[in-house]
C-alpha positions as a LaTeX table, in Angstrom:
\begin{tabular}{lrrr}
\hline
Residue & $x$ (\AA) & $y$ (\AA) & $z$ (\AA) \\
\hline
Unk1 & 13.66 & 8.42 & 28.95 \\
Unk2 & 10.63 & 8.85 & 27.02 \\
Unk3 & 9.13 & 9.59 & 23.53 \\
Unk4 & 10.81 & 12.13 & 21.44 \\
Unk5 & 9.50 & 15.65 & 20.73 \\
Unk6 & 6.44 & 15.89 & 18.78 \\
Unk7 & 4.65 & 19.07 & 17.56 \\
Unk8 & 0.95 & 19.47 & 18.06 \\
Unk9 & 0.54 & 21.56 & 14.80 \\
Unk10 & 1.61 & 21.29 & 11.21 \\
Unk11 & 4.72 & 23.05 & 10.23 \\
Unk12 & 4.43 & 25.11 & 7.13 \\
Unk13 & 6.59 & 23.55 & 4.25 \\
Unk14 & 7.27 & 20.27 & 6.19 \\
Unk15 & 5.80 & 16.80 & 5.68 \\
Unk16 & 6.61 & 15.54 & 9.08 \\
Unk17 & 5.61 & 17.15 & 12.42 \\
Unk18 & 7.76 & 15.08 & 14.75 \\
Unk19 & 11.43 & 13.87 & 15.16 \\
Unk20 & 11.24 & 10.42 & 16.58 \\
Unk21 & 14.57 & 8.90 & 17.78 \\
Unk22 & 16.45 & 6.85 & 15.26 \\
Unk23 & 15.84 & 3.14 & 15.67 \\
Unk24 & 19.54 & 2.38 & 16.29 \\
Unk25 & 19.75 & 4.74 & 19.33 \\
Unk26 & 19.88 & 2.91 & 22.77 \\
Unk27 & 19.05 & 6.02 & 24.48 \\
Unk28 & 16.33 & 8.58 & 24.02 \\
Unk29 & 15.83 & 11.96 & 25.70 \\
Unk30 & 12.60 & 13.82 & 25.53 \\
Unk31 & 11.72 & 17.44 & 25.75 \\
Unk32 & 8.17 & 18.13 & 27.19 \\
Unk33 & 6.65 & 21.22 & 25.84 \\
Unk34 & 4.79 & 21.75 & 29.31 \\
Unk35 & 8.32 & 21.91 & 31.18 \\
Unk36 & 9.63 & 25.36 & 31.96 \\
Unk37 & 12.85 & 24.64 & 30.41 \\
Unk38 & 11.43 & 23.99 & 26.95 \\
Unk39 & 11.60 & 26.86 & 24.37 \\
Unk40 & 10.27 & 26.59 & 20.84 \\
Unk41 & 13.50 & 27.35 & 19.39 \\
Unk42 & 14.90 & 24.07 & 20.74 \\
Unk43 & 13.29 & 22.53 & 17.89 \\
Unk44 & 14.78 & 24.33 & 14.66 \\
Unk45 & 13.05 & 23.63 & 11.31 \\
Unk46 & 15.42 & 25.57 & 8.98 \\
Unk47 & 17.21 & 23.34 & 6.56 \\
Unk48 & 20.97 & 22.66 & 7.44 \\
Unk49 & 23.55 & 21.24 & 4.96 \\
Unk50 & 26.34 & 19.12 & 6.12 \\
Unk51 & 29.54 & 18.10 & 4.01 \\
Unk52 & 29.30 & 14.38 & 3.47 \\
Unk53 & 33.04 & 13.12 & 2.75 \\
Unk54 & 32.01 & 9.74 & 1.38 \\
Unk55 & 34.70 & 8.04 & $-0.71$ \\
Unk56 & 32.52 & 6.48 & $-3.37$ \\
Unk57 & 29.24 & 7.56 & $-5.26$ \\
Unk58 & 28.09 & 4.50 & $-7.10$ \\
Unk59 & 26.23 & 1.94 & $-4.91$ \\
Unk60 & 24.77 & $-1.40$ & $-5.98$ \\
Unk61 & 21.82 & $-3.60$ & $-4.86$ \\
Unk62 & 20.65 & $-7.10$ & $-5.77$ \\
Unk63 & 16.95 & $-6.64$ & $-5.05$ \\
Unk64 & 14.93 & $-8.67$ & $-7.57$ \\
Unk65 & 12.06 & $-6.15$ & $-7.82$ \\
Unk66 & 14.28 & $-3.16$ & $-8.47$ \\
Unk67 & 14.89 & $-2.51$ & $-12.21$ \\
Unk68 & 18.67 & $-1.28$ & $-11.79$ \\
Unk69 & 21.66 & $-2.50$ & $-10.05$ \\
Unk70 & 23.74 & 0.58 & $-9.86$ \\
Unk71 & 22.56 & 3.92 & $-8.49$ \\
Unk72 & 24.17 & 7.35 & $-7.36$ \\
Unk73 & 22.95 & 10.40 & $-5.72$ \\
Unk74 & 24.95 & 13.50 & $-4.46$ \\
Unk75 & 22.36 & 14.13 & $-1.53$ \\
Unk76 & 21.26 & 12.19 & 1.48 \\
Unk77 & 18.12 & 13.32 & 2.88 \\
Unk78 & 15.50 & 15.27 & 0.97 \\
Unk79 & 14.20 & 18.69 & 1.45 \\
Unk80 & 11.06 & 17.91 & $-0.52$ \\
Unk81 & 9.53 & 16.45 & 2.68 \\
Unk82 & 7.29 & 13.97 & 1.22 \\
Unk83 & 5.12 & 12.56 & 3.95 \\
Unk84 & 5.10 & 9.01 & 2.46 \\
Unk85 & 8.86 & 8.75 & 1.51 \\
Unk86 & 10.15 & 5.28 & 1.85 \\
Unk87 & 13.64 & 6.73 & 1.95 \\
Unk88 & 13.14 & 8.40 & 5.49 \\
Unk89 & 14.50 & 5.50 & 7.50 \\
Unk90 & 17.89 & 5.68 & 5.59 \\
Unk91 & 18.46 & 8.90 & 7.67 \\
Unk92 & 18.64 & 6.67 & 10.76 \\
Unk93 & 21.71 & 5.02 & 9.69 \\
Unk94 & 23.33 & 8.45 & 9.88 \\
Unk95 & 22.23 & 8.97 & 13.57 \\
Unk96 & 19.30 & 11.24 & 12.37 \\
Unk97 & 15.68 & 10.96 & 12.77 \\
Unk98 & 13.39 & 9.75 & 9.89 \\
Unk99 & 11.15 & 12.79 & 10.73 \\
Unk100 & 12.02 & 16.27 & 10.60 \\
Unk101 & 15.79 & 15.60 & 10.29 \\
Unk102 & 15.26 & 13.75 & 7.19 \\
Unk103 & 13.92 & 16.92 & 5.28 \\
Unk104 & 16.03 & 19.45 & 7.26 \\
Unk105 & 19.50 & 17.93 & 7.81 \\
Unk106 & 20.81 & 17.27 & 4.38 \\
Unk107 & 24.06 & 15.54 & 3.62 \\
Unk108 & 25.74 & 16.96 & 0.56 \\
Unk109 & 28.45 & 14.95 & $-1.39$ \\
Unk110 & 30.42 & 18.08 & $-2.77$ \\
Unk111 & 32.93 & 15.82 & $-4.52$ \\
Unk112 & 30.25 & 13.71 & $-6.32$ \\
Unk113 & 31.23 & 14.60 & $-9.81$ \\
Unk114 & 34.99 & 13.81 & $-9.05$ \\
Unk115 & 34.15 & 10.54 & $-7.38$ \\
Unk116 & 31.91 & 9.58 & $-10.35$ \\
Unk117 & 34.45 & 10.30 & $-12.89$ \\
Unk118 & 36.89 & 8.15 & $-10.93$ \\
Unk119 & 34.61 & 5.25 & $-10.74$ \\
Unk120 & 33.61 & 5.19 & $-14.30$ \\
Unk121 & 37.33 & 5.40 & $-15.18$ \\
Unk122 & 38.26 & 2.49 & $-13.03$ \\
Unk123 & 39.37 & $-0.67$ & $-15.09$ \\
Unk124 & 36.85 & $-2.71$ & $-13.03$ \\
Unk125 & 33.86 & $-0.68$ & $-14.06$ \\
Unk126 & 31.40 & $-2.59$ & $-16.24$ \\
Unk127 & 29.49 & $-0.17$ & $-18.45$ \\
Unk128 & 25.83 & $-0.40$ & $-17.26$ \\
Unk129 & 22.90 & 2.05 & $-16.63$ \\
Unk130 & 23.17 & 3.89 & $-13.43$ \\
Unk131 & 19.82 & 5.02 & $-11.53$ \\
Unk132 & 20.14 & 8.66 & $-10.73$ \\
Unk133 & 18.51 & 8.40 & $-8.07$ \\
Unk134 & 16.39 & 5.60 & $-6.65$ \\
Unk135 & 16.43 & 7.20 & $-3.17$ \\
Unk136 & 16.24 & 10.93 & $-2.51$ \\
Unk137 & 15.57 & 13.50 & $-5.13$ \\
Unk138 & 18.57 & 14.78 & $-7.28$ \\
Unk139 & 16.82 & 18.04 & $-8.04$ \\
Unk140 & 15.69 & 18.94 & $-4.53$ \\
Unk141 & 16.04 & 22.80 & $-4.01$ \\
Unk142 & 19.51 & 23.02 & $-3.00$ \\
Unk143 & 20.49 & 21.68 & $-6.38$ \\
Unk144 & 19.69 & 24.99 & $-7.90$ \\
Unk145 & 22.52 & 26.48 & $-6.21$ \\
Unk146 & 25.08 & 23.72 & $-6.09$ \\
Unk147 & 24.52 & 22.07 & $-9.49$ \\
Unk148 & 26.02 & 18.85 & $-8.53$ \\
Unk149 & 23.44 & 16.88 & $-10.48$ \\
Unk150 & 24.13 & 18.89 & $-13.60$ \\
Unk151 & 28.04 & 18.41 & $-13.06$ \\
Unk152 & 27.38 & 14.55 & $-12.65$ \\
Unk153 & 25.35 & 14.48 & $-15.85$ \\
Unk154 & 28.49 & 16.10 & $-17.62$ \\
Unk155 & 30.41 & 13.14 & $-16.40$ \\
Unk156 & 27.81 & 10.63 & $-17.65$ \\
Unk157 & 27.85 & 12.36 & $-20.98$ \\
Unk158 & 31.56 & 12.64 & $-21.16$ \\
Unk159 & 31.77 & 8.71 & $-20.69$ \\
Unk160 & 28.49 & 8.30 & $-22.50$ \\
Unk161 & 27.53 & 6.06 & $-19.72$ \\
Unk162 & 23.72 & 5.58 & $-19.68$ \\
Unk163 & 21.67 & 7.14 & $-16.83$ \\
Unk164 & 18.18 & 7.02 & $-15.82$ \\
Unk165 & 16.71 & 10.00 & $-13.86$ \\
Unk166 & 13.66 & 10.22 & $-11.59$ \\
Unk167 & 12.52 & 13.37 & $-9.87$ \\
Unk168 & 9.70 & 15.54 & $-8.67$ \\
Unk169 & 11.16 & 18.68 & $-9.61$ \\
Unk170 & 10.70 & 20.86 & $-12.82$ \\
Unk171 & 14.48 & 21.83 & $-12.34$ \\
Unk172 & 15.17 & 18.89 & $-14.45$ \\
Unk173 & 14.39 & 21.16 & $-17.47$ \\
Unk174 & 17.43 & 23.21 & $-16.72$ \\
Unk175 & 19.51 & 20.41 & $-17.99$ \\
Unk176 & 17.75 & 19.84 & $-21.22$ \\
Unk177 & 20.98 & 20.54 & $-23.21$ \\
Unk178 & 22.79 & 17.67 & $-21.48$ \\
Unk179 & 19.81 & 15.25 & $-21.70$ \\
Unk180 & 19.33 & 16.08 & $-25.37$ \\
Unk181 & 23.03 & 15.01 & $-26.14$ \\
Unk182 & 22.72 & 11.76 & $-23.96$ \\
Unk183 & 19.56 & 10.89 & $-25.88$ \\
Unk184 & 21.44 & 10.68 & $-29.15$ \\
Unk185 & 23.45 & 7.84 & $-27.78$ \\
Unk186 & 20.31 & 6.00 & $-26.31$ \\
Unk187 & 21.96 & 7.07 & $-22.93$ \\
Unk188 & 19.25 & 8.47 & $-20.94$ \\
Unk189 & 15.51 & 8.05 & $-19.75$ \\
Unk190 & 13.80 & 10.57 & $-17.47$ \\
Unk191 & 10.83 & 9.76 & $-15.25$ \\
Unk192 & 8.81 & 12.44 & $-13.44$ \\
Unk193 & 7.33 & 11.05 & $-10.24$ \\
Unk194 & 3.47 & 12.23 & $-9.99$ \\
Unk195 & 1.30 & 11.22 & $-7.22$ \\
Unk196 & $-1.65$ & 13.37 & $-7.53$ \\
Unk197 & $-3.09$ & 16.02 & $-9.81$ \\
Unk198 & $-4.62$ & 17.84 & $-6.80$ \\
Unk199 & $-2.51$ & 20.93 & $-5.99$ \\
Unk200 & $-4.05$ & 21.13 & $-2.53$ \\
Unk201 & $-3.27$ & 17.60 & $-1.64$ \\
Unk202 & 0.39 & 18.17 & $-3.17$ \\
Unk203 & 0.83 & 20.99 & $-0.83$ \\
Unk204 & 0.49 & 19.15 & 2.30 \\
Unk205 & 1.69 & 15.72 & 1.08 \\
Unk206 & 4.82 & 16.87 & $-0.90$ \\
Unk207 & 5.29 & 20.36 & 0.51 \\
Unk208 & 8.63 & 21.39 & $-1.33$ \\
Unk209 & 8.12 & 19.70 & $-4.77$ \\
Unk210 & 7.01 & 21.23 & $-7.89$ \\
Unk211 & 3.27 & 21.34 & $-8.58$ \\
Unk212 & 1.56 & 18.64 & $-10.74$ \\
Unk213 & 1.20 & 21.28 & $-13.54$ \\
Unk214 & 4.82 & 21.98 & $-13.43$ \\
Unk215 & 5.94 & 18.29 & $-13.62$ \\
Unk216 & 3.51 & 17.83 & $-16.45$ \\
Unk217 & 5.07 & 20.86 & $-18.24$ \\
Unk218 & 8.51 & 19.23 & $-17.61$ \\
Unk219 & 7.34 & 16.05 & $-19.43$ \\
Unk220 & 6.10 & 17.99 & $-22.30$ \\
Unk221 & 9.45 & 20.02 & $-22.77$ \\
Unk222 & 11.43 & 16.93 & $-22.47$ \\
Unk223 & 9.46 & 15.01 & $-24.95$ \\
Unk224 & 9.50 & 17.80 & $-27.41$ \\
Unk225 & 13.41 & 17.81 & $-27.02$ \\
Unk226 & 13.49 & 14.32 & $-28.04$ \\
Unk227 & 14.47 & 12.91 & $-24.54$ \\
Unk228 & 12.76 & 9.76 & $-23.53$ \\
Unk229 & 10.45 & 10.60 & $-20.77$ \\
Unk230 & 7.73 & 8.92 & $-18.66$ \\
Unk231 & 5.84 & 9.18 & $-15.53$ \\
Unk232 & 5.64 & 7.20 & $-12.29$ \\
Unk233 & 2.38 & 7.18 & $-10.43$ \\
Unk234 & 3.85 & 6.72 & $-7.24$ \\
Unk235 & 3.12 & 5.78 & $-4.52$ \\
Unk236 & $-0.56$ & 5.28 & $-4.99$ \\
Unk237 & $-2.17$ & 5.52 & $-1.73$ \\
Unk238 & $-5.14$ & 3.37 & $-1.32$ \\
Unk239 & $-8.17$ & 5.24 & $-0.39$ \\
Unk240 & $-6.71$ & 8.59 & $-0.95$ \\
Unk241 & $-5.18$ & 8.94 & $-4.43$ \\
Unk242 & $-6.41$ & 5.64 & $-6.29$ \\
Unk243 & $-9.26$ & 7.15 & $-7.67$ \\
Unk244 & $-6.95$ & 9.61 & $-9.67$ \\
Unk245 & $-5.39$ & 6.79 & $-11.60$ \\
Unk246 & $-7.35$ & 7.19 & $-15.08$ \\
Unk247 & $-7.10$ & 11.17 & $-15.03$ \\
Unk248 & $-3.42$ & 10.99 & $-14.10$ \\
Unk249 & $-2.41$ & 8.64 & $-16.70$ \\
Unk250 & $-4.38$ & 10.50 & $-19.37$ \\
Unk251 & $-2.75$ & 13.80 & $-18.19$ \\
Unk252 & 0.76 & 12.13 & $-18.53$ \\
Unk253 & $-0.04$ & 10.84 & $-22.03$ \\
Unk254 & $-1.28$ & 14.28 & $-23.20$ \\
Unk255 & 1.95 & 15.83 & $-21.98$ \\
Unk256 & 3.97 & 13.44 & $-24.09$ \\
Unk257 & 4.99 & 10.60 & $-21.58$ \\
Unk258 & 5.95 & 7.56 & $-23.45$ \\
Unk259 & 5.19 & 5.39 & $-20.51$ \\
Unk260 & 3.48 & 5.43 & $-17.17$ \\
Unk261 & 4.35 & 3.04 & $-14.27$ \\
Unk262 & 3.05 & 2.60 & $-10.74$ \\
Unk263 & 3.62 & 1.45 & $-7.34$ \\
Unk264 & 1.72 & 1.35 & $-4.17$ \\
Unk265 & 2.46 & 2.89 & $-0.87$ \\
Unk266 & 4.70 & 0.84 & 1.46 \\
Unk267 & 5.68 & 1.96 & 4.96 \\
Unk268 & 9.04 & 0.61 & 6.12 \\
Unk269 & 10.00 & 0.82 & 9.85 \\
Unk270 & 9.37 & 4.15 & 11.51 \\
Unk271 & 7.62 & 5.57 & 8.42 \\
Unk272 & 4.43 & 3.79 & 9.45 \\
Unk273 & 4.06 & 5.99 & 12.55 \\
Unk274 & 5.00 & 9.27 & 10.65 \\
Unk275 & 2.53 & 8.62 & 7.85 \\
Unk276 & $-0.34$ & 7.61 & 10.35 \\
Unk277 & 0.47 & 10.76 & 12.28 \\
Unk278 & 0.38 & 12.87 & 8.99 \\
Unk279 & $-2.92$ & 11.21 & 7.85 \\
Unk280 & $-4.62$ & 11.82 & 11.13 \\
Unk281 & $-3.45$ & 15.56 & 11.11 \\
Unk282 & $-4.62$ & 16.34 & 7.44 \\
Unk283 & $-7.46$ & 13.82 & 6.80 \\
Unk284 & $-8.79$ & 12.67 & 10.11 \\
Unk285 & $-12.30$ & 11.78 & 8.49 \\
Unk286 & $-10.50$ & 9.41 & 6.05 \\
Unk287 & $-7.70$ & 8.16 & 8.11 \\
Unk288 & $-9.33$ & 4.82 & 9.07 \\
Unk289 & $-10.52$ & 4.26 & 5.62 \\
Unk290 & $-6.92$ & 5.06 & 4.15 \\
Unk291 & $-5.20$ & 2.61 & 6.58 \\
Unk292 & $-7.84$ & $-0.10$ & 6.19 \\
Unk293 & $-7.09$ & 0.08 & 2.33 \\
Unk294 & $-3.40$ & $-0.07$ & 2.95 \\
Unk295 & $-3.95$ & $-3.12$ & 5.13 \\
Unk296 & $-6.07$ & $-4.63$ & 2.34 \\
Unk297 & $-3.07$ & $-4.75$ & $-0.09$ \\
Unk298 & $-0.48$ & $-5.59$ & 2.66 \\
Unk299 & $-1.79$ & $-8.83$ & 4.11 \\
Unk300 & $-3.34$ & $-7.17$ & 6.99 \\
Unk301 & $-0.38$ & $-4.97$ & 8.06 \\
Unk302 & 0.79 & $-1.49$ & 6.96 \\
Unk303 & 3.75 & $-2.83$ & 5.32 \\
Unk304 & 4.94 & $-6.08$ & 3.57 \\
Unk305 & 8.65 & $-6.14$ & 2.91 \\
Unk306 & 8.53 & $-9.32$ & 0.83 \\
Unk307 & 10.30 & $-9.08$ & $-2.69$ \\
Unk308 & 7.63 & $-9.29$ & $-5.49$ \\
Unk309 & 5.09 & $-7.69$ & $-3.19$ \\
Unk310 & 6.38 & $-4.63$ & $-1.44$ \\
Unk311 & 5.97 & $-2.45$ & $-4.60$ \\
Unk312 & 2.45 & $-3.52$ & $-5.88$ \\
Unk313 & 0.88 & $-5.44$ & $-2.89$ \\
Unk314 & $-1.54$ & $-8.41$ & $-3.26$ \\
Unk315 & $-5.05$ & $-9.34$ & $-2.74$ \\
Unk316 & $-8.26$ & $-8.29$ & $-4.56$ \\
Unk317 & $-7.81$ & $-4.56$ & $-3.96$ \\
Unk318 & $-4.24$ & $-4.66$ & $-5.36$ \\
Unk319 & $-5.55$ & $-6.47$ & $-8.41$ \\
Unk320 & $-8.28$ & $-3.70$ & $-8.89$ \\
Unk321 & $-5.66$ & $-0.96$ & $-8.85$ \\
Unk322 & $-3.34$ & $-2.99$ & $-11.30$ \\
Unk323 & $-6.34$ & $-3.46$ & $-13.62$ \\
Unk324 & $-7.42$ & 0.09 & $-13.40$ \\
Unk325 & $-3.89$ & 1.20 & $-14.28$ \\
Unk326 & $-3.57$ & $-1.12$ & $-17.18$ \\
Unk327 & $-6.87$ & $-0.04$ & $-18.66$ \\
Unk328 & $-5.91$ & 3.62 & $-18.28$ \\
Unk329 & $-2.69$ & 2.98 & $-20.08$ \\
Unk330 & $-4.44$ & 1.13 & $-23.01$ \\
Unk331 & $-6.98$ & 3.97 & $-23.29$ \\
Unk332 & $-4.24$ & 6.53 & $-23.41$ \\
Unk333 & $-2.25$ & 4.45 & $-25.96$ \\
Unk334 & 0.68 & 3.92 & $-23.74$ \\
Unk335 & 2.97 & 0.93 & $-23.91$ \\
Unk336 & 4.17 & $-0.88$ & $-20.71$ \\
Unk337 & 7.80 & $-1.03$ & $-21.44$ \\
Unk338 & 10.24 & 1.72 & $-20.90$ \\
Unk339 & 13.06 & 2.33 & $-23.50$ \\
Unk340 & 16.20 & 0.15 & $-23.21$ \\
Unk341 & 19.39 & 2.11 & $-22.55$ \\
Unk342 & 22.67 & 1.21 & $-24.37$ \\
Unk343 & 26.17 & 0.96 & $-23.29$ \\
Unk344 & 27.37 & 0.69 & $-26.88$ \\
Unk345 & 28.89 & 4.12 & $-26.97$ \\
Unk346 & 30.59 & 3.94 & $-23.64$ \\
Unk347 & 34.21 & 5.37 & $-23.52$ \\
Unk348 & 36.81 & 6.50 & $-21.15$ \\
Unk349 & 37.89 & 10.02 & $-22.23$ \\
Unk350 & 41.56 & 10.10 & $-23.07$ \\
Unk351 & 41.96 & 6.36 & $-23.80$ \\
Unk352 & 42.47 & 5.22 & $-27.31$ \\
Unk353 & 39.72 & 2.97 & $-28.66$ \\
Unk354 & 40.81 & $-0.35$ & $-30.00$ \\
Unk355 & 39.55 & $-0.77$ & $-33.57$ \\
Unk356 & 37.37 & $-3.61$ & $-34.48$ \\
Unk357 & 38.62 & $-6.31$ & $-36.92$ \\
Unk358 & 36.39 & $-4.92$ & $-39.71$ \\
Unk359 & 36.49 & $-1.37$ & $-38.88$ \\
Unk360 & 38.02 & 1.01 & $-41.85$ \\
Unk361 & 41.69 & 1.76 & $-41.50$ \\
Unk362 & 41.68 & 5.41 & $-40.23$ \\
Unk363 & 44.74 & 5.99 & $-42.30$ \\
Unk364 & 42.94 & 5.31 & $-45.57$ \\
Unk365 & 41.18 & 8.46 & $-46.91$ \\
\hline
\end{tabular}
């Protein structure tokens, strides 16, 4: 028994450099790179895809600090490999590691569009906005080939059920035709997640995402197409990216974003160790400062899971970040509120619509 395999160098195109054992596993096996039996190929870093035969797509939460109840995602795990991703620990429920496994062992719900159609058709479905997605990215690289996200958007449009998208990938512009149609029914809002304007930092922190420039170009294209679009400055990493807030907000506004939100880095479960390892490998001179700043907004810890605090932190430094963000939004002329999505136009294809009491008789010409 012992610690899991840990590489002593950075892998190109990967955010993590280790594969810690899942927290639910009772037994751990270790491979020691100094042992004779260890071979480098024992630790594969190619991306592998697995068929996820889940029987449902829409999931629900009752968290008071998340702005949606229903969400959906055709993928589990994310090839983008963001070093700070709060979703990494979710892979441990599947028996995988939150480290390299999360970004190289991707579960794919090949039946996602059919599952979505079935659930939206169900008698018990209450029309409501669906977050697409609040966990891993729906436009990660494999989407270019599989088009599961696009096919799900076709279903949302077919039912005219409102959907809120968030992504770090320029690939969202591929689906402008569908998003434009959904926008006609007040049925869509798109958010581009933007952590930094520094391309060199982006390369090591979010290795397989679109560049900041491309994400801002996506904002511009969506805005010009009449699709409600905003930016989420997330996560703000105290001591590393917080100084960029004014410039990032202004860049988002200049690109056509209608709103800019933010949240502050939180490090649940084993993500703490993964992020500390990443920080020490890439920014050893700043690691102590960054970790100290995180503790400043997390009550002396690296994570604070309490509702109401986990997204924005607390304390004087968290208040400084909040004030800086608000000031930047005011200067850029941005409102705080995101647009409201409407369920007014929801329909189940193939079902006759019951006319209202004062609707005109369709037989009268």
